C-alpha positions in Angstrom: 95.0 70.2 131.3 97.2 73.1 132.0 99.0 74.5 129.0 102.3 76.3 128.8 100.4 79.5 127.9 98.1 79.0 131.0 101.2 78.7 133.2 102.8 81.7 131.7 99.7 83.8 132.1 99.3 82.7 135.7 102.9 83.7 136.4 102.3 87.1 134.9 99.1 87.6 137.0 101.0 86.6 140.1 103.8 89.0 139.2 101.3 91.8 138.8 99.8 91.0 142.2 103.3 91.0 143.7 104.1 94.4 142.1 100.9 95.9 143.5 101.6 94.5 147.0 105.1 95.8 146.8 103.9 99.3 145.9 101.3 99.2 148.6 103.9 98.1 151.2 105.9 101.2 150.2 102.7 103.3 151.0 102.6 104.8 147.6 99.2 106.5 147.7 98.8 106.6 143.9 98.1 102.8 143.7 95.5 102.7 146.5 92.4 100.8 145.3 89.0 102.4 145.0 90.0 105.6 143.0 86.6 106.9 141.9 87.9 108.6 138.8 87.5 107.0 135.4 90.7 105.4 134.1 91.5 108.1 131.5 91.9 110.6 134.3 94.5 108.6 136.3 97.7 109.7 134.6 99.0 110.6 138.1 98.9 106.9 139.0 101.4 104.4 137.7 100.4 102.8 134.5 100.1 99.4 136.2 97.4 100.8 138.5 95.7 103.0 135.9 95.7 100.6 133.0 97.4 97.3 133.9 94.4 95.7 135.5 92.7 95.2 132.2 95.7 95.4 129.9 98.4 93.5 131.8 100.0 91.9 128.7 100.3 95.3 127.0 101.6 96.7 130.3 104.3 94.0 130.4 105.4 94.9 126.9 105.5 98.6 127.7 107.3 98.0 131.0 110.4 96.7 129.0 110.3 99.6 126.5 112.2 102.8 126.3 108.9 104.7 126.6 108.7 103.4 130.1 112.3 104.3 130.8 112.1 107.7 129.3 112.6 109.4 132.7 114.6 106.7 134.5 117.2 105.8 131.8 120.6 106.5 133.2 122.0 107.5 129.9 119.4 110.1 129.4 119.7 111.4 132.9 123.4 111.8 132.5 123.0 113.6 129.2 120.4 116.0 130.7 122.0 116.4 134.1 119.0 114.6 135.6 116.6 116.8 133.6 118.0 120.0 134.8 117.3 121.1 131.2 113.6 122.1 131.3 113.2 121.6 127.6 113.8 117.8 127.9 111.2 117.2 130.6 107.9 117.3 128.7 108.7 114.5 126.2 110.2 112.3 128.9 107.2 112.7 131.3 104.4 114.0 129.1 100.8 114.7 129.8 98.4 113.5 127.1 99.5 114.6 123.7 95.9 115.1 122.5 95.4 117.8 125.1 98.0 120.0 123.4 97.7 118.8 119.8 99.8 116.7 117.5 101.7 119.6 116.1 103.5 120.8 119.2 105.4 119.6 122.2 103.3 118.0 125.0 102.9 119.6 128.4 105.2 118.3 131.2 103.7 115.9 133.8 105.3 116.9 137.1 103.9 113.9 139.0 104.7 110.2 138.5 107.6 111.1 136.3 109.2 107.7 136.8 106.6 106.1 134.6 108.1 108.0 131.7 105.8 108.0 128.7 102.6 106.8 130.5 100.0 104.8 128.8 97.7 107.8 129.0 100.4 110.1 127.5 99.6 108.6 124.1 96.1 107.2 124.7 94.5 109.8 127.1 91.5 111.8 126.0 89.0 114.0 127.9 86.3 111.4 127.8 88.0 108.1 127.1 91.1 106.7 125.4 92.3 107.0 121.9 92.4 103.6 120.1 92.1 101.8 116.8 88.4 100.9 117.4 85.4 101.9 119.4 84.6 99.8 122.5 81.9 101.8 124.3 81.3 99.3 127.0 84.9 99.0 128.2 85.8 100.8 131.5 88.2 103.1 129.7 85.9 103.8 126.8 88.3 103.2 123.8 87.4 105.4 120.9 88.6 105.2 117.4 90.6 108.4 116.7 91.8 108.6 113.1 94.8 110.9 114.0 96.0 108.3 116.5 96.5 105.9 113.6 98.8 108.2 111.7 102.6 108.8 112.0 101.7 112.3 113.3 100.9 110.8 116.7 104.6 110.4 117.2 105.4 114.0 116.2 105.0 115.8 119.6 108.0 114.1 121.2 110.1 112.9 118.3 110.3 116.1 116.2 110.6 119.3 118.3 114.1 118.4 119.6 115.3 115.4 117.7 113.9 116.3 114.3 113.1 112.8 113.3 110.1 113.9 111.2 112.2 116.2 109.0 113.9 112.9 108.0 110.7 110.8 107.8 108.9 113.4 105.7 111.4 112.9 102.8 111.7 109.1 103.2 110.5 106.4 100.8 108.7 105.0 103.8 106.5 108.1 104.1 106.0 108.1 100.3 104.4 104.6 100.4 102.5 105.2 103.6 104.6 103.3 106.1 104.2 104.7 109.6 106.5 104.7 112.6 104.4 102.0 114.2 104.7 99.7 111.2 108.3 99.1 112.1 108.5 100.0 115.8 105.1 98.6 117.0 104.3 95.7 114.7 101.1 93.6 115.2 101.3 90.9 117.8 100.5 87.2 117.1 99.0 86.3 120.4 96.4 89.1 120.8 94.7 91.8 118.9 96.7 95.1 118.6 100.3 96.1 118.3 103.3 95.3 120.4 104.2 98.0 122.9 107.6 96.4 123.6 111.3 97.4 123.2 111.5 97.5 119.5 114.3 100.1 119.0 118.0 100.6 119.7 118.3 98.3 122.6 117.2 95.3 120.5 120.1 94.1 118.2 117.9 91.8 116.2 115.6 94.7 115.4 118.6 96.9 114.5 119.8 94.4 112.0 116.8 95.2 109.9 117.9 98.8 109.6 120.9 98.3 107.3 121.5 96.2 104.2 125.2 95.6 103.5 127.5 94.0 101.1 131.3 93.4 101.2 133.6 92.6 98.3 137.3 92.5 97.6 137.9 94.7 94.6 141.6 94.7 93.6 143.6 96.3 96.4 140.7 97.5 98.5 137.8 95.9 100.5 134.6 97.7 99.5 131.7 97.9 102.0 128.3 99.0 100.7 125.7 100.1 103.2 122.1 101.0 102.6 119.8 102.7 105.1 116.5 100.9 105.2 114.8 103.0 107.8 112.5 106.0 107.5 115.0 108.2 109.3 118.8 108.7 109.5 120.8 105.8 110.9 121.7 105.6 113.7 118.5 107.4 114.8 117.8 110.5 116.7 119.7 109.7 120.0 123.4 110.7 120.1 124.3 107.8 122.3 123.6 105.3 119.5 126.8 104.3 117.6 127.2 102.3 114.4 130.7 101.3 113.5 132.4 99.4 110.6 135.7 97.8 111.6 138.3 96.6 109.1 141.1 94.3 110.2 144.0 93.0 108.1 146.0 90.2 109.8 147.0 91.3 113.3 147.3 95.0 112.5 145.4 97.7 114.4 141.9 97.9 113.1 140.6 100.8 110.9 137.3 102.2 112.1 134.5 104.2 110.5 132.0 105.6 113.0 128.4 106.8 112.5 126.8 108.9 115.3 124.6 111.9 115.6 126.5 114.8 117.0 125.7 115.9 120.5 124.3 119.4 121.1 127.7 120.8 122.1 129.6 119.2 119.2 130.4 121.1 116.1 131.3 118.2 113.8 129.2 117.3 110.8 126.5 114.7 111.1 128.1 111.6 109.6 125.1 109.2 109.9 123.5 107.4 106.9 120.9 109.8 105.5 117.4 108.7 104.7 117.4 105.9 102.1 121.1 106.6 101.5 123.5 104.0 99.9 127.1 104.7 101.0 130.3 102.9 99.9 133.4 102.6 102.1 136.8 101.5 100.8 139.6 100.1 103.0 143.1 99.7 101.3 144.5 96.3 101.7 148.1 96.3 103.1 150.7 94.6 100.9 151.0 90.9 101.7 147.9 90.8 104.0 146.2 87.4 103.9 143.5 87.6 106.5 140.9 90.3 106.0 137.8 90.9 108.1 134.9 93.4 108.3 132.6 93.7 111.3 129.5 95.8 111.5 129.1 96.8 115.2 126.2 98.4 117.2 126.7 100.2 120.5 123.5 101.6 122.1 125.6 103.4 124.7 128.7 105.5 124.1 131.1 103.9 126.6 130.2 100.3 125.7 133.5 98.4 125.2 134.1 96.9 121.7 133.8 93.4 122.9 130.3 94.1 124.3 129.0 95.6 121.0 126.3 93.8 119.1 127.5 92.3 115.8 125.1 93.3 113.0 127.2 91.5 110.3 130.6 89.9 109.7 132.8 89.1 106.6 136.2 87.6 106.4 138.5 86.4 103.7 141.7 84.5 103.6 143.5 83.5 100.4 141.1 81.4 98.3 137.9 82.5 100.3 134.8 83.9 98.5 135.3 87.5 97.5 131.7 88.7 98.1 129.3 88.4 101.1 126.0 90.2 101.4 123.9 91.0 104.5 120.9 91.8 102.4 118.9 89.0 103.9 119.8 90.2 107.4 117.7 93.2 106.8 114.0 93.3 106.3 112.3 96.0 104.3 109.7 98.0 106.3 106.3 96.3 106.3 103.5 97.7 104.1 101.2 100.0 105.9 98.0 98.1 107.0 94.7 99.1 108.5 94.5 98.6 112.2 92.8 95.3 113.3 91.8 96.6 116.8 93.3 96.4 120.2 95.1 99.0 122.2 
């Protein structure tokens, strides 16, 4: 009896074959079969060819992620003038981070850039791949590397330019041992290991977990309380991420409060929610106003129209409606740090 899972897996395998055939038809030499090198030396080949044969489910997750699109993302390419800024290249197409160390920027990979953060950018070693456990008989020789299981493994790309670790180092998350992967790469339910999928700013359901909120009418103002639940500032390290609170009274023009990291050429103050910060906003209620509304909006791209923004939370009141509404349940506190159970 064929199950839904069997059918889905067959479809994924067929899709992998179609991708390989498509690449072969384009005469891309990197995916030619029969490469005599061990897998950990194949960072010049696409991740599908170097790693996807054995780890196709993980590859599919990674393929949808911002790591994969680190070089091809149009927003990044516009911001960097198609990587005309040399300082941006290394983290968007990195060679293995362990080759240069976890306390400095990685070296730039000047081949196969369109794979972005390649599987071997994070996992590659001189004699195998970094993993949560030893599997000596596997073709890629996974080896347990303690440093790979720490938050420091994210430092080489997320600190030198974006300074995310300056924020993380003073967070409650760091104090209790919660790592970057405990939120952004949570354990999967269908296989051993952690998800390599798109758990970041392009996933509104994931972003909802970042902020706890409460709205109440207090006399002649509407008060909004926001609490940053992440281990870094919110929005995070990318200037294109925008969080907005919109207040509307009847049919009047809305009042906006915007949170966004300043771009490198901007001189304004950084108005984002600081690490573990609770901030209160107050919106005066116009005389005679009957219909009041608050919306918490998320825009992963700067030119996204208001109607296309993701709604992280909403509150409204007309005469006689409840005065308080909380989004506390919409957020989920970061999971406790846990030992790795194995897998990539």
